[in-house]
N, CA, C and O atoms as a Maestro MAE file, in Angstrom:
{
 s_m_m2io_version
 :::
 2.0.0
}

f_m_ct {
 s_m_title
 :::
 protein
 m_atom[300] {
  # First column is atom index #
  i_m_mmod_type
  r_m_x_coord
  r_m_y_coord
  r_m_z_coord
  i_m_residue_number
  s_m_chain_name
  s_m_pdb_residue_name
  s_m_pdb_atom_name
  i_m_atomic_number
  :::
  1 25 -20.585 -2.139 4.099 1 A "GLN " " N  " 7
  2 3 -19.858 -0.894 3.981 1 A "GLN " " CA " 6
  3 2 -18.369 -1.190 4.092 1 A "GLN " " C  " 6
  4 15 -17.914 -1.752 5.088 1 A "GLN " " O  " 8
  5 25 -17.626 -0.818 3.084 2 A "VAL " " N  " 7
  6 3 -16.180 -1.036 3.053 2 A "VAL " " CA " 6
  7 2 -15.508 0.323 3.043 2 A "VAL " " C  " 6
  8 15 -15.987 1.270 2.419 2 A "VAL " " O  " 8
  9 25 -14.380 0.400 3.753 3 A "ARG " " N  " 7
  10 3 -13.640 1.643 3.809 3 A "ARG " " CA " 6
  11 2 -12.185 1.324 4.066 3 A "ARG " " C  " 6
  12 15 -11.877 0.251 4.585 3 A "ARG " " O  " 8
  13 25 -11.301 2.203 3.728 4 A "GLY " " N  " 7
  14 3 -9.900 2.010 4.044 4 A "GLY " " CA " 6
  15 2 -9.056 1.767 2.815 4 A "GLY " " C  " 6
  16 15 -9.374 2.238 1.723 4 A "GLY " " O  " 8
  17 25 -7.976 1.028 2.998 5 A "LEU " " N  " 7
  18 3 -7.034 0.808 1.918 5 A "LEU " " CA " 6
  19 2 -7.649 0.066 0.747 5 A "LEU " " C  " 6
  20 15 -7.138 0.165 -0.369 5 A "LEU " " O  " 8
  21 25 -8.723 -0.668 0.958 6 A "CYS " " N  " 7
  22 3 -9.389 -1.388 -0.134 6 A "CYS " " CA " 6
  23 2 -10.376 -0.505 -0.880 6 A "CYS " " C  " 6
  24 15 -10.964 -0.954 -1.864 6 A "CYS " " O  " 8
  25 25 -10.576 0.712 -0.457 7 A "GLY " " N  " 7
  26 3 -11.516 1.609 -1.113 7 A "GLY " " CA " 6
  27 2 -12.918 1.428 -0.548 7 A "GLY " " C  " 6
  28 15 -13.128 0.679 0.406 7 A "GLY " " O  " 8
  29 25 -13.859 2.116 -1.146 8 A "THR " " N  " 7
  30 3 -15.241 2.075 -0.659 8 A "THR " " CA " 6
  31 2 -16.104 1.090 -1.426 8 A "THR " " C  " 6
  32 15 -17.191 0.729 -0.974 8 A "THR " " O  " 8
  33 25 -15.628 0.653 -2.581 9 A "TYR " " N  " 7
  34 3 -16.320 -0.333 -3.410 9 A "TYR " " CA " 6
  35 2 -17.757 0.077 -3.699 9 A "TYR " " C  " 6
  36 15 -18.675 -0.740 -3.627 9 A "TYR " " O  " 8
  37 25 -17.938 1.349 -4.025 10 A "ASN " " N  " 7
  38 3 -19.281 1.849 -4.348 10 A "ASN " " CA " 6
  39 2 -19.364 2.389 -5.775 10 A "ASN " " C  " 6
  40 15 -20.319 3.080 -6.127 10 A "ASN " " O  " 8
  41 25 -18.368 2.075 -6.585 11 A "TRP " " N  " 7
  42 3 -18.274 2.481 -7.985 11 A "TRP " " CA " 6
  43 2 -18.083 3.987 -8.158 11 A "TRP " " C  " 6
  44 15 -18.201 4.497 -9.272 11 A "TRP " " O  " 8
  45 25 -17.795 4.695 -7.088 12 A "ASN " " N  " 7
  46 3 -17.524 6.127 -7.155 12 A "ASN " " CA " 6
  47 2 -16.040 6.334 -6.896 12 A "ASN " " C  " 6
  48 15 -15.600 6.264 -5.748 12 A "ASN " " O  " 8
  49 25 -15.272 6.586 -7.929 13 A "GLN " " N  " 7
  50 3 -13.822 6.712 -7.770 13 A "GLN " " CA " 6
  51 2 -13.419 7.995 -7.039 13 A "GLN " " C  " 6
  52 15 -12.263 8.125 -6.635 13 A "GLN " " O  " 8
  53 25 -14.327 8.928 -6.863 14 A "GLN " " N  " 7
  54 3 -14.003 10.182 -6.198 14 A "GLN " " CA " 6
  55 2 -13.743 10.010 -4.704 14 A "GLN " " C  " 6
  56 15 -13.088 10.858 -4.097 14 A "GLN " " O  " 8
  57 25 -14.241 8.930 -4.098 15 A "ASP " " N  " 7
  58 3 -14.044 8.756 -2.658 15 A "ASP " " CA " 6
  59 2 -13.184 7.538 -2.301 15 A "ASP " " C  " 6
  60 15 -13.196 7.079 -1.159 15 A "ASP " " O  " 8
  61 25 -12.445 7.022 -3.273 16 A "GLU " " N  " 7
  62 3 -11.632 5.831 -3.014 16 A "GLU " " CA " 6
  63 2 -10.501 6.095 -2.024 16 A "GLU " " C  " 6
  64 15 -10.094 5.179 -1.310 16 A "GLU " " O  " 8
  65 25 -9.987 7.305 -1.961 17 A "PHE " " N  " 7
  66 3 -8.877 7.603 -1.058 17 A "PHE " " CA " 6
  67 2 -9.370 8.265 0.223 17 A "PHE " " C  " 6
  68 15 -8.765 9.230 0.689 17 A "PHE " " O  " 8
  69 25 -10.458 7.762 0.797 18 A "THR " " N  " 7
  70 3 -10.978 8.289 2.052 18 A "THR " " CA " 6
  71 2 -10.095 7.810 3.201 18 A "THR " " C  " 6
  72 15 -9.857 6.612 3.347 18 A "THR " " O  " 8
  73 25 -9.611 8.744 4.014 19 A "THR " " N  " 7
  74 3 -8.697 8.436 5.109 19 A "THR " " CA " 6
  75 2 -9.473 8.037 6.370 19 A "THR " " C  " 6
  76 15 -10.695 8.180 6.411 19 A "THR " " O  " 8
  77 25 -8.776 7.540 7.395 20 A "PRO " " N  " 7
  78 3 -9.459 7.198 8.639 20 A "PRO " " CA " 6
  79 2 -10.198 8.388 9.257 20 A "PRO " " C  " 6
  80 15 -11.187 8.201 9.966 20 A "PRO " " O  " 8
  81 25 -9.726 9.605 8.994 21 A "ALA " " N  " 7
  82 3 -10.373 10.804 9.540 21 A "ALA " " CA " 6
  83 2 -11.593 11.221 8.714 21 A "ALA " " C  " 6
  84 15 -12.342 12.111 9.117 21 A "ALA " " O  " 8
  85 25 -11.792 10.571 7.550 22 A "GLY " " N  " 7
  86 3 -12.945 10.871 6.731 22 A "GLY " " CA " 6
  87 2 -12.693 11.859 5.610 22 A "GLY " " C  " 6
  88 15 -13.587 12.113 4.804 22 A "GLY " " O  " 8
  89 25 -11.473 12.432 5.539 23 A "ASP " " N  " 7
  90 3 -11.187 13.328 4.430 23 A "ASP " " CA " 6
  91 2 -10.732 12.505 3.227 23 A "ASP " " C  " 6
  92 15 -10.396 11.329 3.372 23 A "ASP " " O  " 8
  93 25 -10.720 13.106 2.060 24 A "VAL " " N  " 7
  94 3 -10.353 12.404 0.831 24 A "VAL " " CA " 6
  95 2 -9.043 12.970 0.315 24 A "VAL " " C  " 6
  96 15 -8.940 14.166 0.041 24 A "VAL " " O  " 8
  97 25 -8.045 12.111 0.183 25 A "GLU " " N  " 7
  98 3 -6.745 12.514 -0.363 25 A "GLU " " CA " 6
  99 2 -6.787 12.405 -1.884 25 A "GLU " " C  " 6
  100 15 -7.567 11.630 -2.437 25 A "GLU " " O  " 8
  101 25 -5.951 13.179 -2.547 26 A "THR " " N  " 7
  102 3 -5.917 13.139 -4.006 26 A "THR " " CA " 6
  103 2 -4.766 12.314 -4.536 26 A "THR " " C  " 6
  104 15 -4.776 11.920 -5.703 26 A "THR " " O  " 8
  105 25 -3.760 12.039 -3.697 27 A "GLY " " N  " 7
  106 3 -2.602 11.281 -4.145 27 A "GLY " " CA " 6
  107 2 -2.422 9.987 -3.370 27 A "GLY " " C  " 6
  108 15 -2.812 9.886 -2.207 27 A "GLY " " O  " 8
  109 25 -1.830 9.005 -4.021 28 A "VAL " " N  " 7
  110 3 -1.629 7.689 -3.414 28 A "VAL " " CA " 6
  111 2 -0.715 7.773 -2.198 28 A "VAL " " C  " 6
  112 15 -1.024 7.189 -1.159 28 A "VAL " " O  " 8
  113 25 0.401 8.485 -2.303 29 A "ALA " " N  " 7
  114 3 1.360 8.547 -1.196 29 A "ALA " " CA " 6
  115 2 0.738 9.206 0.033 29 A "ALA " " C  " 6
  116 15 0.879 8.699 1.146 29 A "ALA " " O  " 8
  117 25 0.058 10.320 -0.159 30 A "ALA " " N  " 7
  118 3 -0.574 11.001 0.976 30 A "ALA " " CA " 6
  119 2 -1.635 10.114 1.613 30 A "ALA " " C  " 6
  120 15 -1.773 10.087 2.837 30 A "ALA " " O  " 8
  121 25 -2.382 9.391 0.792 31 A "PHE " " N  " 7
  122 3 -3.404 8.468 1.292 31 A "PHE " " CA " 6
  123 2 -2.771 7.343 2.105 31 A "PHE " " C  " 6
  124 15 -3.204 7.062 3.223 31 A "PHE " " O  " 8
  125 25 -1.757 6.705 1.552 32 A "ALA " " N  " 7
  126 3 -1.104 5.586 2.244 32 A "ALA " " CA " 6
  127 2 -0.464 6.039 3.545 32 A "ALA " " C  " 6
  128 15 -0.482 5.293 4.524 32 A "ALA " " O  " 8
  129 25 0.097 7.230 3.584 33 A "ASN " " N  " 7
  130 3 0.732 7.727 4.802 33 A "ASN " " CA " 6
  131 2 -0.266 7.887 5.947 33 A "ASN " " C  " 6
  132 15 0.118 7.794 7.113 33 A "ASN " " O  " 8
  133 25 -1.530 8.123 5.635 34 A "LYS " " N  " 7
  134 3 -2.547 8.254 6.686 34 A "LYS " " CA " 6
  135 2 -2.818 6.917 7.376 34 A "LYS " " C  " 6
  136 15 -3.366 6.893 8.478 34 A "LYS " " O  " 8
  137 25 -2.441 5.808 6.743 35 A "TYR " " N  " 7
  138 3 -2.679 4.477 7.300 35 A "TYR " " CA " 6
  139 2 -1.424 3.861 7.911 35 A "TYR " " C  " 6
  140 15 -1.424 2.678 8.251 35 A "TYR " " O  " 8
  141 25 -0.358 4.642 8.055 36 A "ARG " " N  " 7
  142 3 0.857 4.097 8.683 36 A "ARG " " CA " 6
  143 2 0.529 3.627 10.090 36 A "ARG " " C  " 6
  144 15 -0.064 4.367 10.875 36 A "ARG " " O  " 8
  145 25 0.914 2.397 10.407 37 A "ALA " " N  " 7
  146 3 0.592 1.815 11.705 37 A "ALA " " CA " 6
  147 2 1.544 2.297 12.799 37 A "ALA " " C  " 6
  148 15 1.205 2.243 13.981 37 A "ALA " " O  " 8
  149 25 2.705 2.756 12.421 38 A "SER " " N  " 7
  150 3 3.708 3.147 13.404 38 A "SER " " CA " 6
  151 2 4.561 4.266 12.824 38 A "SER " " C  " 6
  152 15 4.752 4.357 11.612 38 A "SER " " O  " 8
  153 25 5.062 5.101 13.697 39 A "SER " " N  " 7
  154 3 5.967 6.154 13.227 39 A "SER " " CA " 6
  155 2 7.303 5.557 12.791 39 A "SER " " C  " 6
  156 15 8.117 6.240 12.170 39 A "SER " " O  " 8
  157 25 7.533 4.270 13.120 40 A "ASP " " N  " 7
  158 3 8.739 3.581 12.648 40 A "ASP " " CA " 6
  159 2 8.680 3.294 11.153 40 A "ASP " " C  " 6
  160 15 9.714 3.118 10.509 40 A "ASP " " O  " 8
  161 25 7.470 3.249 10.604 41 A "CYS " " N  " 7
  162 3 7.310 3.015 9.166 41 A "CYS " " CA " 6
  163 2 7.725 4.272 8.417 41 A "CYS " " C  " 6
  164 15 7.348 5.376 8.811 41 A "CYS " " O  " 8
  165 25 8.492 4.124 7.347 42 A "PRO " " N  " 7
  166 3 8.911 5.323 6.609 42 A "PRO " " CA " 6
  167 2 7.732 5.957 5.884 42 A "PRO " " C  " 6
  168 15 6.846 5.260 5.390 42 A "PRO " " O  " 8
  169 25 7.732 7.287 5.825 43 A "MET " " N  " 7
  170 3 6.719 8.023 5.064 43 A "MET " " CA " 6
  171 2 6.972 7.763 3.584 43 A "MET " " C  " 6
  172 15 8.120 7.711 3.144 43 A "MET " " O  " 8
  173 25 5.905 7.601 2.825 44 A "LEU " " N  " 7
  174 3 6.045 7.469 1.380 44 A "LEU " " CA " 6
  175 2 6.174 8.852 0.776 44 A "LEU " " C  " 6
  176 15 5.524 9.801 1.214 44 A "LEU " " O  " 8
  177 25 7.010 8.951 -0.218 45 A "SER " " N  " 7
  178 3 7.131 10.227 -0.917 45 A "SER " " CA " 6
  179 2 6.222 10.185 -2.138 45 A "SER " " C  " 6
  180 15 5.826 9.104 -2.574 45 A "SER " " O  " 8
  181 25 5.888 11.339 -2.691 46 A "PRO " " N  " 7
  182 3 5.030 11.336 -3.882 46 A "PRO " " CA " 6
  183 2 5.745 10.799 -5.112 46 A "PRO " " C  " 6
  184 15 5.116 10.577 -6.146 46 A "PRO " " O  " 8
  185 25 7.053 10.589 -5.012 47 A "PHE " " N  " 7
  186 3 7.815 10.056 -6.128 47 A "PHE " " CA " 6
  187 2 7.857 8.539 -6.040 47 A "PHE " " C  " 6
  188 15 7.787 7.988 -4.941 47 A "PHE " " O  " 8
  189 25 7.968 7.854 -7.166 48 A "PRO " " N  " 7
  190 3 7.999 6.386 -7.125 48 A "PRO " " CA " 6
  191 2 9.164 5.857 -6.284 48 A "PRO " " C  " 6
  192 15 10.292 6.344 -6.370 48 A "PRO " " O  " 8
  193 25 8.858 4.860 -5.482 49 A "LEU " " N  " 7
  194 3 9.886 4.207 -4.664 49 A "LEU " " CA " 6
  195 2 10.753 3.307 -5.516 49 A "LEU " " C  " 6
  196 15 10.346 2.845 -6.582 49 A "LEU " " O  " 8
  197 25 11.937 3.072 -5.033 50 A "LYS " " N  " 7
  198 3 12.780 2.036 -5.591 50 A "LYS " " CA " 6
  199 2 12.839 0.969 -4.498 50 A "LYS " " C  " 6
  200 15 13.751 0.987 -3.671 50 A "LYS " " O  " 8
  201 25 11.874 0.034 -4.482 51 A "PRO " " N  " 7
  202 3 11.735 -0.880 -3.355 51 A "PRO " " CA " 6
  203 2 12.978 -1.693 -3.044 51 A "PRO " " C  " 6
  204 15 13.245 -1.968 -1.874 51 A "PRO " " O  " 8
  205 25 13.740 -2.083 -4.040 52 A "CYS " " N  " 7
  206 3 14.914 -2.925 -3.769 52 A "CYS " " CA " 6
  207 2 15.978 -2.176 -2.978 52 A "CYS " " C  " 6
  208 15 16.628 -2.764 -2.114 52 A "CYS " " O  " 8
  209 25 16.167 -0.888 -3.258 53 A "SER " " N  " 7
  210 3 17.167 -0.136 -2.510 53 A "SER " " CA " 6
  211 2 16.578 0.465 -1.230 53 A "SER " " C  " 6
  212 15 17.288 0.602 -0.234 53 A "SER " " O  " 8
  213 25 15.302 0.822 -1.245 54 A "THR " " N  " 7
  214 3 14.677 1.425 -0.072 54 A "THR " " CA " 6
  215 2 14.516 0.417 1.054 54 A "THR " " C  " 6
  216 15 14.717 0.751 2.222 54 A "THR " " O  " 8
  217 25 14.157 -0.811 0.712 55 A "PHE " " N  " 7
  218 3 13.907 -1.854 1.714 55 A "PHE " " CA " 6
  219 2 14.838 -3.040 1.496 55 A "PHE " " C  " 6
  220 15 14.387 -4.184 1.442 55 A "PHE " " O  " 8
  221 25 16.124 -2.772 1.373 56 A "ALA " " N  " 7
  222 3 17.103 -3.816 1.061 56 A "ALA " " CA " 6
  223 2 17.064 -4.974 2.060 56 A "ALA " " C  " 6
  224 15 17.293 -6.120 1.672 56 A "ALA " " O  " 8
  225 25 16.781 -4.704 3.326 57 A "GLY " " N  " 7
  226 3 16.745 -5.752 4.341 57 A "GLY " " CA " 6
  227 2 15.564 -6.689 4.197 57 A "GLY " " C  " 6
  228 15 15.531 -7.731 4.852 57 A "GLY " " O  " 8
  229 25 14.602 -6.358 3.367 58 A "ARG " " N  " 7
  230 3 13.401 -7.192 3.184 58 A "ARG " " CA " 6
  231 2 13.463 -8.037 1.911 58 A "ARG " " C  " 6
  232 15 12.503 -8.732 1.580 58 A "ARG " " O  " 8
  233 25 14.574 -7.980 1.208 59 A "ARG " " N  " 7
  234 3 14.687 -8.679 -0.073 59 A "ARG " " CA " 6
  235 2 14.443 -10.180 0.055 59 A "ARG " " C  " 6
  236 15 13.705 -10.757 -0.743 59 A "ARG " " O  " 8
  237 25 15.053 -10.811 1.047 60 A "GLU " " N  " 7
  238 3 14.876 -12.261 1.210 60 A "GLU " " CA " 6
  239 2 13.414 -12.619 1.463 60 A "GLU " " C  " 6
  240 15 12.903 -13.592 0.908 60 A "GLU " " O  " 8
  241 25 12.750 -11.838 2.294 61 A "LEU " " N  " 7
  242 3 11.331 -12.082 2.572 61 A "LEU " " CA " 6
  243 2 10.501 -11.934 1.298 61 A "LEU " " C  " 6
  244 15 9.614 -12.748 1.040 61 A "LEU " " O  " 8
  245 25 10.780 -10.908 0.507 62 A "ALA " " N  " 7
  246 3 10.045 -10.689 -0.742 62 A "ALA " " CA " 6
  247 2 10.288 -11.822 -1.730 62 A "ALA " " C  " 6
  248 15 9.357 -12.281 -2.393 62 A "ALA " " O  " 8
  249 25 11.525 -12.272 -1.831 63 A "GLU " " N  " 7
  250 3 11.828 -13.372 -2.749 63 A "GLU " " CA " 6
  251 2 11.131 -14.657 -2.320 63 A "GLU " " C  " 6
  252 15 10.665 -15.417 -3.170 63 A "GLU " " O  " 8
  253 25 11.053 -14.912 -1.014 64 A "ALA " " N  " 7
  254 3 10.360 -16.104 -0.514 64 A "ALA " " CA " 6
  255 2 8.860 -16.016 -0.821 64 A "ALA " " C  " 6
  256 15 8.246 -17.009 -1.211 64 A "ALA " " O  " 8
  257 25 8.277 -14.834 -0.645 65 A "ALA " " N  " 7
  258 3 6.849 -14.657 -0.941 65 A "ALA " " CA " 6
  259 2 6.584 -14.835 -2.433 65 A "ALA " " C  " 6
  260 15 5.594 -15.458 -2.816 65 A "ALA " " O  " 8
  261 25 7.450 -14.299 -3.266 66 A "CYS " " N  " 7
  262 3 7.279 -14.452 -4.711 66 A "CYS " " CA " 6
  263 2 7.448 -15.908 -5.141 66 A "CYS " " C  " 6
  264 15 6.777 -16.365 -6.066 66 A "CYS " " O  " 8
  265 25 8.332 -16.626 -4.480 67 A "ALA " " N  " 7
  266 3 8.524 -18.040 -4.803 67 A "ALA " " CA " 6
  267 2 7.229 -18.819 -4.593 67 A "ALA " " C  " 6
  268 15 6.913 -19.721 -5.369 67 A "ALA " " O  " 8
  269 25 6.492 -18.478 -3.561 68 A "VAL " " N  " 7
  270 3 5.203 -19.135 -3.313 68 A "VAL " " CA " 6
  271 2 4.247 -18.853 -4.466 68 A "VAL " " C  " 6
  272 15 3.557 -19.758 -4.934 68 A "VAL " " O  " 8
  273 25 4.202 -17.616 -4.923 69 A "LEU " " N  " 7
  274 3 3.301 -17.244 -6.011 69 A "LEU " " CA " 6
  275 2 3.694 -17.880 -7.348 69 A "LEU " " C  " 6
  276 15 2.855 -18.031 -8.236 69 A "LEU " " O  " 8
  277 25 4.958 -18.248 -7.488 70 A "HIS " " N  " 7
  278 3 5.415 -18.891 -8.718 70 A "HIS " " CA " 6
  279 2 5.387 -20.410 -8.619 70 A "HIS " " C  " 6
  280 15 5.789 -21.097 -9.558 70 A "HIS " " O  " 8
  281 25 4.923 -20.937 -7.505 71 A "SER " " N  " 7
  282 3 4.889 -22.390 -7.299 71 A "SER " " CA " 6
  283 2 3.711 -23.021 -8.062 71 A "SER " " C  " 6
  284 15 2.792 -22.310 -8.469 71 A "SER " " O  " 8
  285 25 3.734 -24.331 -8.255 72 A "PRO " " N  " 7
  286 3 2.707 -25.021 -9.054 72 A "PRO " " CA " 6
  287 2 1.250 -24.725 -8.685 72 A "PRO " " C  " 6
  288 15 0.432 -24.599 -9.596 72 A "PRO " " O  " 8
  289 25 0.878 -24.608 -7.414 73 A "PRO " " N  " 7
  290 3 -0.546 -24.338 -7.139 73 A "PRO " " CA " 6
  291 2 -1.068 -23.042 -7.756 73 A "PRO " " C  " 6
  292 15 -2.270 -22.917 -7.991 73 A "PRO " " O  " 8
  293 25 -0.193 -22.083 -8.020 74 A "PHE " " N  " 7
  294 3 -0.611 -20.785 -8.557 74 A "PHE " " CA " 6
  295 2 -0.384 -20.666 -10.063 74 A "PHE " " C  " 6
  296 15 -0.648 -19.614 -10.643 74 A "PHE " " O  " 8
  297 25 0.098 -21.725 -10.696 75 A "GLN " " N  " 7
  298 3 0.361 -21.654 -12.144 75 A "GLN " " CA " 6
  299 2 -0.865 -21.996 -12.944 75 A "GLN " " C  " 6
  300 15 -0.821 -21.987 -14.175 75 A "GLN " " O  " 8
  :::
 }
 m_bond[299] {
  # First column is bond index #
  i_m_from
  i_m_to
  i_m_order
  :::
  1 1 2 1
  2 2 3 1
  3 3 4 2
  4 3 5 1
  5 5 6 1
  6 6 7 1
  7 7 8 2
  8 7 9 1
  9 9 10 1
  10 10 11 1
  11 11 12 2
  12 11 13 1
  13 13 14 1
  14 14 15 1
  15 15 16 2
  16 15 17 1
  17 17 18 1
  18 18 19 1
  19 19 20 2
  20 19 21 1
  21 21 22 1
  22 22 23 1
  23 23 24 2
  24 23 25 1
  25 25 26 1
  26 26 27 1
  27 27 28 2
  28 27 29 1
  29 29 30 1
  30 30 31 1
  31 31 32 2
  32 31 33 1
  33 33 34 1
  34 34 35 1
  35 35 36 2
  36 35 37 1
  37 37 38 1
  38 38 39 1
  39 39 40 2
  40 39 41 1
  41 41 42 1
  42 42 43 1
  43 43 44 2
  44 43 45 1
  45 45 46 1
  46 46 47 1
  47 47 48 2
  48 47 49 1
  49 49 50 1
  50 50 51 1
  51 51 52 2
  52 51 53 1
  53 53 54 1
  54 54 55 1
  55 55 56 2
  56 55 57 1
  57 57 58 1
  58 58 59 1
  59 59 60 2
  60 59 61 1
  61 61 62 1
  62 62 63 1
  63 63 64 2
  64 63 65 1
  65 65 66 1
  66 66 67 1
  67 67 68 2
  68 67 69 1
  69 69 70 1
  70 70 71 1
  71 71 72 2
  72 71 73 1
  73 73 74 1
  74 74 75 1
  75 75 76 2
  76 75 77 1
  77 77 78 1
  78 78 79 1
  79 79 80 2
  80 79 81 1
  81 81 82 1
  82 82 83 1
  83 83 84 2
  84 83 85 1
  85 85 86 1
  86 86 87 1
  87 87 88 2
  88 87 89 1
  89 89 90 1
  90 90 91 1
  91 91 92 2
  92 91 93 1
  93 93 94 1
  94 94 95 1
  95 95 96 2
  96 95 97 1
  97 97 98 1
  98 98 99 1
  99 99 100 2
  100 99 101 1
  101 101 102 1
  102 102 103 1
  103 103 104 2
  104 103 105 1
  105 105 106 1
  106 106 107 1
  107 107 108 2
  108 107 109 1
  109 109 110 1
  110 110 111 1
  111 111 112 2
  112 111 113 1
  113 113 114 1
  114 114 115 1
  115 115 116 2
  116 115 117 1
  117 117 118 1
  118 118 119 1
  119 119 120 2
  120 119 121 1
  121 121 122 1
  122 122 123 1
  123 123 124 2
  124 123 125 1
  125 125 126 1
  126 126 127 1
  127 127 128 2
  128 127 129 1
  129 129 130 1
  130 130 131 1
  131 131 132 2
  132 131 133 1
  133 133 134 1
  134 134 135 1
  135 135 136 2
  136 135 137 1
  137 137 138 1
  138 138 139 1
  139 139 140 2
  140 139 141 1
  141 141 142 1
  142 142 143 1
  143 143 144 2
  144 143 145 1
  145 145 146 1
  146 146 147 1
  147 147 148 2
  148 147 149 1
  149 149 150 1
  150 150 151 1
  151 151 152 2
  152 151 153 1
  153 153 154 1
  154 154 155 1
  155 155 156 2
  156 155 157 1
  157 157 158 1
  158 158 159 1
  159 159 160 2
  160 159 161 1
  161 161 162 1
  162 162 163 1
  163 163 164 2
  164 163 165 1
  165 165 166 1
  166 166 167 1
  167 167 168 2
  168 167 169 1
  169 169 170 1
  170 170 171 1
  171 171 172 2
  172 171 173 1
  173 173 174 1
  174 174 175 1
  175 175 176 2
  176 175 177 1
  177 177 178 1
  178 178 179 1
  179 179 180 2
  180 179 181 1
  181 181 182 1
  182 182 183 1
  183 183 184 2
  184 183 185 1
  185 185 186 1
  186 186 187 1
  187 187 188 2
  188 187 189 1
  189 189 190 1
  190 190 191 1
  191 191 192 2
  192 191 193 1
  193 193 194 1
  194 194 195 1
  195 195 196 2
  196 195 197 1
  197 197 198 1
  198 198 199 1
  199 199 200 2
  200 199 201 1
  201 201 202 1
  202 202 203 1
  203 203 204 2
  204 203 205 1
  205 205 206 1
  206 206 207 1
  207 207 208 2
  208 207 209 1
  209 209 210 1
  210 210 211 1
  211 211 212 2
  212 211 213 1
  213 213 214 1
  214 214 215 1
  215 215 216 2
  216 215 217 1
  217 217 218 1
  218 218 219 1
  219 219 220 2
  220 219 221 1
  221 221 222 1
  222 222 223 1
  223 223 224 2
  224 223 225 1
  225 225 226 1
  226 226 227 1
  227 227 228 2
  228 227 229 1
  229 229 230 1
  230 230 231 1
  231 231 232 2
  232 231 233 1
  233 233 234 1
  234 234 235 1
  235 235 236 2
  236 235 237 1
  237 237 238 1
  238 238 239 1
  239 239 240 2
  240 239 241 1
  241 241 242 1
  242 242 243 1
  243 243 244 2
  244 243 245 1
  245 245 246 1
  246 246 247 1
  247 247 248 2
  248 247 249 1
  249 249 250 1
  250 250 251 1
  251 251 252 2
  252 251 253 1
  253 253 254 1
  254 254 255 1
  255 255 256 2
  256 255 257 1
  257 257 258 1
  258 258 259 1
  259 259 260 2
  260 259 261 1
  261 261 262 1
  262 262 263 1
  263 263 264 2
  264 263 265 1
  265 265 266 1
  266 266 267 1
  267 267 268 2
  268 267 269 1
  269 269 270 1
  270 270 271 1
  271 271 272 2
  272 271 273 1
  273 273 274 1
  274 274 275 1
  275 275 276 2
  276 275 277 1
  277 277 278 1
  278 278 279 1
  279 279 280 2
  280 279 281 1
  281 281 282 1
  282 282 283 1
  283 283 284 2
  284 283 285 1
  285 285 286 1
  286 286 287 1
  287 287 288 2
  288 287 289 1
  289 289 290 1
  290 290 291 1
  291 291 292 2
  292 291 293 1
  293 293 294 1
  294 294 295 1
  295 295 296 2
  296 295 297 1
  297 297 298 1
  298 298 299 1
  299 299 300 2
  :::
 }
}
């Protein structure tokens, strides 16, 4: 039995956004907000994020992670 951010993996797309409380959200942002680990994490809006400007302080970390994915073992 799988549940959470990875979905239910039961081939039923109607229950993929099941929250920890057991209700089903209809939108990605509302679903993701139910899994926020801390109130320090920003709420997602229903509008698309601009990750580079929203999380400018994380740019170096993101570039380092992407560099790993572009390295020879992953090519």
